[in-house]
N, C-alpha and C positions, 0 to 999 in steps of 0.2 A: 584359891586365896581369898576367902570370904571375910576373914577376921584379921584386920590389920592392927595389931596391938603391940607389935615389936618392931623396932627400927629396921632390923634386917629384912623383915617381910615388906615393910614400906619401901625400902631400897630396891628390892626385887620388883615390886609393883611399878615403881617409877621407871626403872630400867626397861620394863616391858613395852614402853611407848616408843614408837618409831619417830626418828627425827623428821620433822616436816621438810618437804622439798622447798628449797629456797631459803631456809634458815641456816645460817652458818654454824659451824661446830661450836664456836665460842658462845654464841647466843643460846644454843641448845643446852650446853653444859650449865650456863647460868640459870636457865629456866628450870632444869632438873634440881640444881642446888637450892633454888628458892622454894621449890615444891617440898624438898626435904626439910627445909627450915620450918615451913608451915606445918608439916606433919609432926615434927619434933615438938613444936608448941602445942599442937593438938594432943599428942600423947602425954605431955607433961602438964596439961590443963592450964596453959599459959596463953595470954592473948598474943595475937600476931601484931607486930608493931612496924610493919613495912607496907609499902604500896604493893598491891596485888593486881595491878592492871597490866596485863600482858597481851601481846598481839598474836598469840597462837592458841588455838582451841585446845591443844594437847595439855597446856598448863592447867586449864580449868578442869580437864578430865583427871589430871593427876591429883588435884586437891579435892577429889570426891572419893568416897568409899566405893567399893565395888558395887554396892546396891544403888549408887547414884546420889547418895546424900552428901552434900558439901560438908567439909570439916570446919569451915568458917562461915559466919553469916553471909548470905548472898548480898546483903546490903553493904558489905565491906569492900566490894569490888564490882567492876562493871563486866558484863559478859559480852561475848562477841555475837 
């Protein structure tokens, strides 16, 4: 899954991440939903208009392309 240009591919990519131990299901589903929103903005070439500061490293991995490149400017969020 090297080229994420379709929303279905992105959904499969995000679903491939494992829920971190200690993070409840509600928080995990919110994290994945936010990652999907960020990807949708990226695919539609629109700016992300929400806070992207999360407390799990998996979120930051989700908003990266498989090659490691972030889909939003790194200056728009803090990393862990």
